[in-house]
N, C-alpha and C positions, 0 to 999 in steps of 0.2 A: 792753493784753492783754484779750481777751474774758473776760467772767465765765464761771465754770465751768458745766457743764450742770445744768439743773434737770429736774423731771419735770412732766408734764401728763397729762391724761386725755382720750381721744378717744372719740367715739361714732359708730357706724355699724352698719347692718344689725341694729339692736336689741341690739347687743353693746357692751361697754365695754373699751377698750384703754388700757394705760399706755404712756407714751412718754418718751424723753429729749428735751430741747429746749435749744437754745443759740443766742443771737444774735437780731438783729432785721434785717428786710429781706425781700427776695424769698424765698419758701419753697422749701426743698429737703427732700423726703421721702426717707428712707433706710430701705430694707427689708432685713432680715436673712434668712438662710437656715437650713439645717440642717447639722450640729447646732450651733445658735448661739442668740443672743438679741439684744435691742436694743443691748447693749453692743458689738456687732460694729463699730459705727461710732464708737466712743469716740475714735478717732484722727482722724476726719474732722470731727466736730462743732466742735471748737475752731478748726480751719482755716477752715471755712465761716463760722463766726461772725465771725472776725477779718477775713474778706474782705467782710463786709457782708450776709451771708445769715442767714436764720433756718433752722436745721437741726432737723428733727424725726425721730427714729428710733422708730417705733412697735413694739410687740410684736405679732407676727403673730397672726392668728386661731388660737385653740386653745392658744397658748403661755402662757396663764394662765387660771385658772378662769373669770374674768369674760368671756372672749371665746370660750368653747366653746359653739357653738350646740346647742340641744336636739335638732335633727334630724341632727347629726353631719355636716353638709355641708361638705366641704373641697375641693370642685372649684375650679379656678382662677378660674372666672367669679365665684364668690362672693367670693374675695379681691380680684378687680378691682373689684367693687362696693364692698368695704370701702374701697379707695383713694379712690374717688369720694366716698364718705361722709365720709372724713377730710378731704378737700379742702373739702367743704361745711361740716363742723363747724369747721374752722379759718377759715372766712369768706373763702376764696380763690376766685378764678375759675380761675387756672392756676398750676401749680407745676412745678418741676423734680423728676423722679423718678429715684432711684438705687436699684438693687437688686442684691443678691448671691445667687447660688444660687437657692433658691426665690423669693427676693425679686426676682431678675431675671426669672424666669418670670412672676411676678405683674406685673412691669413691662411685659412684652410684652403680656400680656392686657389690662392697664389702658389701654395706648396704643391697642390695637385697639378696645376698648370705648368710650373717650371721648378721642379724640385732641385735641379742643378744650380739654381741661382741663390739658394738659401743654405747658410751654415746651420741654422736652427730656426725653429718656430716656437714662440711663446704665446699662448692664448690666455686671456683673462675673462673669466665668467661664462664662457661659451664652450660646451662640449662639441664633439664631432657632429656636424650638422646632419650627415647621412644617418648615423646611428640615432641621433636625437629624434628624427622623424620616424625612423623604422621601429625603434624599440623604446626610446625614452618616454614618449607621451603615453605609451601603453602601460609602462611599468610605474610611471610617476604621473598619474592622471591629473593630479592637483595642478600641474603646470598649465593645463588648459585655462584654469582660472587666472593664473598669473599673466597669461598672454592675452587677456581680454583686449588690451589696447591695440593689438595687431588687427583684430577684427574691426574695432572702432575706427581705425585709420582708413579703412576701406570706404567709409562714408564720405565721399568727396564733397567738398563744400562745407558740410556740417563739421567734420573733424577739423578742417582747415581753420574754421572760425573759432572753434572751441579751444584749440591748441594755443592760439594767440590771445584769447580773451582775458580781460582783467590782468593785463601785464604778464602774460604767459603763466598764469596760475596753474594750468595743467602741467606744464614742464616742472614747476616747483613740486607738484604732487608726485610726479614720477621719481624725482630725486629722493623725496622723503620715503616713499613706499619701497623703493629699490635698495636703499641703504638705511634701514631703520635705525634710529638712535644716533645718526650722524648728520651733520648739517654742512652743506657746501658753503665755503666762505662767500660773503655777500659780493665781493668784487669778482669772484669767479662766476657766480650765478649771473651777474650783470654781463659778463663777457659772453656766456652762453646765449643769453637773450639777444645780445647785439649781433651775434653770429646768425641766429635764426631769423632776425629781423631784416637782414640784407635782402635785396631784391632776388626773388626766385629761390632762396634757400629753404624756406619752409616747405615749398612744393617739392623741392628735390629731396629733402630729408624724408618726407612722407612717401615719396616714390620708391624708396628702398623697400618699404613694406608693401606697397601696392604691386610691385613686380612679383611678389610671392604668389599671386594668383594667376600669373601667366604661366601656362604649362605647354603652350604650343609653338611659340616663336623659336627660331634657331638659337637665340641667345638664352632663352629659358631652358631649352634642352641641354645646351652645353653647360649651363650653370648647375643643373641637376646632376649631370655626369661628374663634374668637378667635385661637388659637395658630397657625393657618395663615394669618392675615391679613397684609397688608402693614402696615408701621408708618409712619404718616403724621405723625410728629414727628421732629425731628432726633435722631439716635441715636449715642451713643458706646459702643463695646463694648470692654472691657478684658479681656485674657486673660493668664494666667501661663504662660510656656513650660514650667514644671515641674509643671503641674497634674496630679495623680494621680487626680482624679475625672472631670474633663471634658477629654479630650485637646485640647490647644491647636490641633491641626491641624483640628479641627472648625470653627474660626472661618475657616479658609481656604476651606472648601467650603460652609458653611451661612450665611455672611453675604454675601448677594448685593445689590449696589446697587439692583437693580430692586425689591427688597422694601422699600426705604427711600427713597421718592420725595422726602422732605423732607431727605435727607442722611444719610450714614453715615461714621463714622470708626472704624476698628478699630486698636487699639494693643496690642502684645504686650510684656510685661515679662519680659525674659530670665531674671532671677534669682528669679522668684516662682512660687508654686504656686497652689492653689485659693483660699486666703484672702489673695489678693494685697493687698487694702487694709489688712490687718493686718501682713503681712510687709514691705511696702514702702510705708508710709504717706506718706512725703515725696514720693515719685515719683507715687503715685496722686493725692495731693492737688494736686500741681502740674498734672498733666494735667487733673484734674477742674475745678479753678478756672479754668484757661485755657478749657476747654470752656464752662463756665457763663457766663463773661464774654462769650462770643461768641453766646450764645443767651438 
């Protein structure tokens, strides 16, 4: 049996990031989303390590004080640059990249920015962002209702207060709504709340959504270009049929083979919601390990 996970420190973009790590072998970077933290992949790290990989789950930009940039830049292009910096810091030429939620969006951006640094890309719960904006919302208009929280987060001050009020009850609601019928273990929910409660983290996490309204800055224009680009690395996209955050039907309309010239596999888990890798870890691990062994 593989040894339990340890911790390591990564450096990129002049910032410092903590990470969980387990195993030895080809590197698999696992990127969490919102509202979550690096423990999102606690059920994947042991399986990856046992299969002969080194799994590293970093804390995303802003989710701890040491990785909060002075300029407050949380555009996706900056996080894609963080990924390339982590790969360099770990002394690797190419890695497998796995991302959930915002981690998946970052994965698409990183694959577009530096395809030569990735063996493969695996995305959880999020279809191609460019197609999502261009076609997905038109063909699956009910997603606009699911995305209400993105607009709510634009209410600076009000949203910041509501998110934290009553011991982060808003965060608990998102987990319930996004993964209906499944409950995050109490100790993991406490860990997520502790992460968001660190100085500056709530503001940083909400800034990911607030930069979506920026269309004029150079970083915004570069982000738009990256997220609209084709993905020139083999890509596995996993979606939960019960996802209450990102309608699973979006994967039917926003994942076009022509956008993935190096290959695309889309797999739907019937009994899972948005946090599918935590809800159905055995099945996700089986699919993921099969995918990695072929790439």
